[in-house]
PLY file of the C-alpha trace (Angstrom):
ply
format ascii 1.0
element vertex 286
property float x
property float y
property float z
element edge 285
property int vertex1
property int vertex2
end_header
-0.11 -0.25 0.16
2.88 2.42 0.84
4.48 1.49 -2.14
1.75 2.45 -4.38
1.33 5.61 -2.83
4.84 6.27 -3.19
4.57 5.33 -6.90
1.00 7.52 -7.37
3.53 10.59 -5.80
5.87 10.36 -7.77
4.04 10.22 -11.02
2.38 13.17 -9.85
5.60 14.98 -9.18
6.93 14.03 -12.99
3.81 15.12 -14.58
4.30 18.60 -12.63
7.98 18.68 -13.59
6.70 18.03 -17.53
4.18 20.78 -17.14
6.96 23.28 -15.61
9.46 22.52 -17.93
6.84 23.00 -21.10
5.67 26.62 -19.29
9.29 27.41 -19.13
9.84 26.47 -22.58
7.04 28.32 -23.84
7.78 31.19 -21.79
11.27 31.39 -22.94
9.91 30.75 -26.76
7.41 33.75 -26.29
10.13 36.24 -25.06
12.42 34.74 -27.32
10.06 35.74 -30.55
8.75 38.91 -29.20
11.94 40.27 -28.55
13.26 39.66 -32.27
10.06 41.22 -33.54
10.72 44.13 -31.28
14.24 44.68 -32.28
14.27 43.70 -35.63
15.18 46.53 -37.94
13.98 47.69 -41.29
15.55 49.65 -44.39
14.07 52.83 -45.55
12.36 52.33 -48.90
12.10 56.10 -50.18
12.28 58.96 -47.63
10.47 62.35 -48.62
11.62 65.85 -48.25
8.69 68.18 -47.36
8.80 71.46 -49.32
6.88 74.21 -47.47
3.41 75.25 -49.30
1.13 77.72 -47.85
-2.04 75.90 -47.82
0.01 72.50 -46.94
-1.19 72.96 -42.86
-4.70 73.54 -44.13
-4.79 70.46 -46.15
-2.53 68.46 -43.77
-5.33 69.25 -40.98
-8.15 67.67 -43.43
-5.83 65.00 -44.25
-4.95 64.21 -40.41
-8.66 63.54 -39.66
-9.37 61.75 -42.53
-6.68 59.46 -41.87
-7.74 58.79 -38.23
-4.76 60.46 -36.75
-6.74 62.24 -34.08
-8.46 58.91 -33.04
-4.99 56.97 -32.21
-3.02 60.10 -31.20
-5.30 61.76 -29.41
-7.75 65.02 -29.82
-4.54 67.40 -29.57
-2.02 64.85 -30.89
-0.14 64.63 -27.91
-0.12 60.95 -27.75
-3.08 58.50 -26.37
-3.26 54.75 -24.92
-4.43 52.67 -27.71
-3.92 49.21 -26.12
-4.06 48.56 -22.34
-4.12 45.00 -20.81
-4.94 43.90 -17.38
-1.52 42.26 -17.13
0.38 45.77 -17.41
1.07 45.79 -21.11
0.34 49.57 -22.65
0.95 50.44 -26.36
0.90 54.50 -26.61
0.24 56.20 -29.96
3.26 59.05 -29.64
2.94 62.70 -29.12
3.05 64.04 -32.68
3.47 67.71 -31.66
6.93 66.87 -29.95
7.77 64.31 -33.01
7.08 66.78 -35.66
9.68 69.21 -33.83
12.50 66.61 -33.16
12.64 64.32 -36.25
13.44 64.87 -40.00
11.20 64.65 -42.64
12.44 61.56 -43.65
12.23 59.97 -40.20
8.58 61.20 -40.33
7.64 59.87 -43.53
9.12 56.66 -43.02
7.09 55.84 -39.64
3.63 57.10 -41.67
4.25 55.20 -44.73
6.38 52.25 -43.62
5.87 51.85 -40.17
9.41 51.95 -39.57
10.53 54.06 -36.08
13.56 56.45 -36.37
15.90 53.95 -34.49
15.17 51.75 -37.50
12.65 49.20 -35.42
8.75 48.54 -36.32
5.92 50.58 -34.94
2.80 48.40 -33.32
-0.65 49.53 -33.78
-0.27 51.81 -36.72
-2.00 51.29 -40.14
1.25 51.80 -42.25
-0.18 49.50 -44.48
-2.78 52.02 -45.58
-0.95 54.86 -45.07
1.93 53.18 -47.64
-0.58 54.13 -50.41
-0.75 58.01 -49.94
0.67 60.35 -52.37
4.03 62.19 -51.17
1.74 65.61 -51.56
-0.51 64.04 -48.94
2.13 62.88 -46.61
3.92 66.20 -46.88
0.62 68.03 -46.16
0.38 66.31 -42.70
3.83 66.64 -41.95
3.57 70.70 -42.37
0.39 70.32 -40.31
1.97 68.67 -37.76
4.87 71.04 -37.75
2.36 74.02 -37.42
1.49 73.09 -34.09
3.07 74.13 -30.79
4.88 71.51 -29.12
3.04 70.45 -26.29
3.61 67.65 -23.03
3.11 63.94 -23.53
-0.37 63.12 -22.77
-0.09 59.64 -22.15
3.42 57.62 -20.59
5.09 55.28 -22.75
4.43 52.01 -24.40
5.18 49.10 -22.17
5.69 45.64 -22.63
4.53 42.57 -20.20
4.19 38.84 -20.97
0.63 39.32 -22.23
1.77 41.48 -24.86
4.66 39.66 -25.52
2.28 36.69 -26.41
0.25 38.65 -28.45
3.36 39.78 -30.53
4.77 36.26 -31.03
1.31 34.66 -31.89
0.73 37.40 -34.44
-2.37 38.89 -33.04
-0.11 42.38 -32.51
1.80 42.28 -35.77
4.78 44.21 -36.80
3.57 47.06 -39.08
6.91 47.34 -40.97
6.84 43.64 -41.67
3.18 43.86 -43.50
3.90 46.94 -45.35
3.27 46.51 -49.29
6.25 48.72 -50.81
5.09 48.28 -54.09
1.91 50.04 -53.25
3.49 52.90 -52.51
1.74 55.99 -53.41
2.20 58.78 -56.20
4.12 61.86 -55.98
0.80 63.86 -56.46
-2.71 63.30 -55.50
-4.59 63.01 -58.66
-6.76 65.77 -59.77
-9.43 64.67 -62.07
-12.39 63.30 -60.78
-12.01 59.53 -61.70
-8.45 59.37 -61.00
-8.86 61.20 -57.57
-11.42 58.57 -56.55
-9.66 55.65 -57.67
-6.80 57.07 -55.45
-8.90 57.99 -52.63
-10.78 54.31 -52.64
-7.51 52.48 -52.84
-6.12 54.13 -49.99
-9.28 54.25 -47.42
-11.83 51.43 -48.54
-9.59 48.45 -50.02
-8.86 47.77 -46.54
-12.11 46.82 -45.49
-13.59 46.04 -48.77
-10.71 44.19 -50.47
-8.60 45.10 -53.02
-11.33 44.68 -55.67
-13.73 46.29 -53.38
-16.23 42.87 -53.38
-16.40 43.07 -49.56
-14.61 39.78 -49.02
-11.69 41.31 -46.75
-14.33 42.03 -43.34
-16.93 39.92 -42.47
-20.28 42.38 -42.96
-18.40 44.50 -45.24
-20.46 45.14 -48.35
-19.91 44.72 -52.53
-19.11 48.09 -53.08
-19.62 47.87 -56.69
-23.27 46.48 -56.22
-23.94 49.13 -53.18
-23.12 52.05 -55.08
-26.42 51.12 -57.50
-28.32 52.51 -54.42
-27.11 55.65 -54.31
-27.76 59.21 -56.09
-25.14 61.68 -55.91
-27.04 63.65 -53.32
-27.42 60.38 -51.48
-23.99 59.20 -51.33
-22.96 63.10 -50.05
-25.29 62.71 -47.23
-24.13 59.47 -46.31
-20.45 60.84 -46.33
-21.86 63.79 -44.16
-23.70 61.91 -41.51
-23.52 58.29 -41.80
-26.83 57.76 -42.40
-27.01 55.24 -45.43
-29.47 53.95 -47.61
-31.49 51.10 -45.85
-29.64 47.94 -46.33
-26.71 49.60 -47.36
-25.24 51.05 -44.25
-23.20 49.45 -41.48
-22.66 50.09 -37.86
-18.72 49.91 -38.83
-18.92 52.71 -41.57
-21.27 54.80 -39.87
-18.62 55.16 -37.34
-15.78 55.34 -39.46
-17.82 58.61 -40.94
-18.51 60.14 -38.21
-15.14 59.95 -36.79
-12.93 60.32 -39.81
-14.65 60.24 -43.43
-17.15 63.12 -42.89
-13.90 65.47 -43.05
-13.82 64.48 -46.95
-14.21 67.57 -49.05
-17.46 67.42 -51.19
-15.54 67.49 -54.43
-13.85 64.18 -52.73
-16.85 62.59 -52.13
-17.95 62.92 -55.46
-14.77 61.89 -56.89
-15.46 58.42 -55.01
-18.89 58.57 -56.10
-17.78 58.71 -59.98
-15.00 55.92 -59.64
-17.35 53.25 -58.03
-20.13 54.01 -60.67
-17.13 53.65 -63.14
-16.65 50.07 -62.12
-17.79 47.07 -64.19
-20.59 45.19 -62.23
-19.46 41.28 -61.15
-21.21 39.03 -63.03
0 1
1 2
2 3
3 4
4 5
5 6
6 7
7 8
8 9
9 10
10 11
11 12
12 13
13 14
14 15
15 16
16 17
17 18
18 19
19 20
20 21
21 22
22 23
23 24
24 25
25 26
26 27
27 28
28 29
29 30
30 31
31 32
32 33
33 34
34 35
35 36
36 37
37 38
38 39
39 40
40 41
41 42
42 43
43 44
44 45
45 46
46 47
47 48
48 49
49 50
50 51
51 52
52 53
53 54
54 55
55 56
56 57
57 58
58 59
59 60
60 61
61 62
62 63
63 64
64 65
65 66
66 67
67 68
68 69
69 70
70 71
71 72
72 73
73 74
74 75
75 76
76 77
77 78
78 79
79 80
80 81
81 82
82 83
83 84
84 85
85 86
86 87
87 88
88 89
89 90
90 91
91 92
92 93
93 94
94 95
95 96
96 97
97 98
98 99
99 100
100 101
101 102
102 103
103 104
104 105
105 106
106 107
107 108
108 109
109 110
110 111
111 112
112 113
113 114
114 115
115 116
116 117
117 118
118 119
119 120
120 121
121 122
122 123
123 124
124 125
125 126
126 127
127 128
128 129
129 130
130 131
131 132
132 133
133 134
134 135
135 136
136 137
137 138
138 139
139 140
140 141
141 142
142 143
143 144
144 145
145 146
146 147
147 148
148 149
149 150
150 151
151 152
152 153
153 154
154 155
155 156
156 157
157 158
158 159
159 160
160 161
161 162
162 163
163 164
164 165
165 166
166 167
167 168
168 169
169 170
170 171
171 172
172 173
173 174
174 175
175 176
176 177
177 178
178 179
179 180
180 181
181 182
182 183
183 184
184 185
185 186
186 187
187 188
188 189
189 190
190 191
191 192
192 193
193 194
194 195
195 196
196 197
197 198
198 199
199 200
200 201
201 202
202 203
203 204
204 205
205 206
206 207
207 208
208 209
209 210
210 211
211 212
212 213
213 214
214 215
215 216
216 217
217 218
218 219
219 220
220 221
221 222
222 223
223 224
224 225
225 226
226 227
227 228
228 229
229 230
230 231
231 232
232 233
233 234
234 235
235 236
236 237
237 238
238 239
239 240
240 241
241 242
242 243
243 244
244 245
245 246
246 247
247 248
248 249
249 250
250 251
251 252
252 253
253 254
254 255
255 256
256 257
257 258
258 259
259 260
260 261
261 262
262 263
263 264
264 265
265 266
266 267
267 268
268 269
269 270
270 271
271 272
272 273
273 274
274 275
275 276
276 277
277 278
278 279
279 280
280 281
281 282
282 283
283 284
284 285
């Protein structure tokens, strides 16, 4: 009896040792993979030199709203916590009023378009995969606007990594932005002027992320096929949708309404009309 009890205790102890070893290996693996992700360095593709233009700051203000800069970096662009876990991981969007006066044109452009920080490592939780499509002139305008703002103190403390955040990195749930950017999708030197070309540029930069490269709505569940949805809108109804978030019955989503009321309501009327013209020009799917 006593021998059998000792044998069972030994087996339990062996199982505990095995579990402990597996846990230690998992922790080591997560720490190793996440550290590799956080310290990986990326090369600059094409830096940009900002040429001051009198209207650039005003244009940049509108573009900063459309691109969601205020949503992540705060109402005054002084920084904001964009991810905060129960276990201590905290991801903070930087104070742009400070960075705009400390970093060069090339450093700011590289962070916006390619998701690469001034030290060569990747940003986390910033949609550079979308911003890479922005034209040189649009990026330059945003930088000009940021530089027109007075430098203010940081509104949030620095990013802090804990084990849970590192686990999300290792599993790819929090991806390295620089590793995901498609540099072949780099935007044009100038934002197109003609309504059709401008509509295509805006749609590719702001709509393809949710509705897919062909706008068929397959990228995110619930996103409609824009080639079909546009049939339900007149130019007036489409303009109303982009100013209020109130879509035609059956052809508006909570996500899109939120995007419009938070960001896309800042599109100029001519830009909204350009989007409409481009979507109406697309061949309808069979």
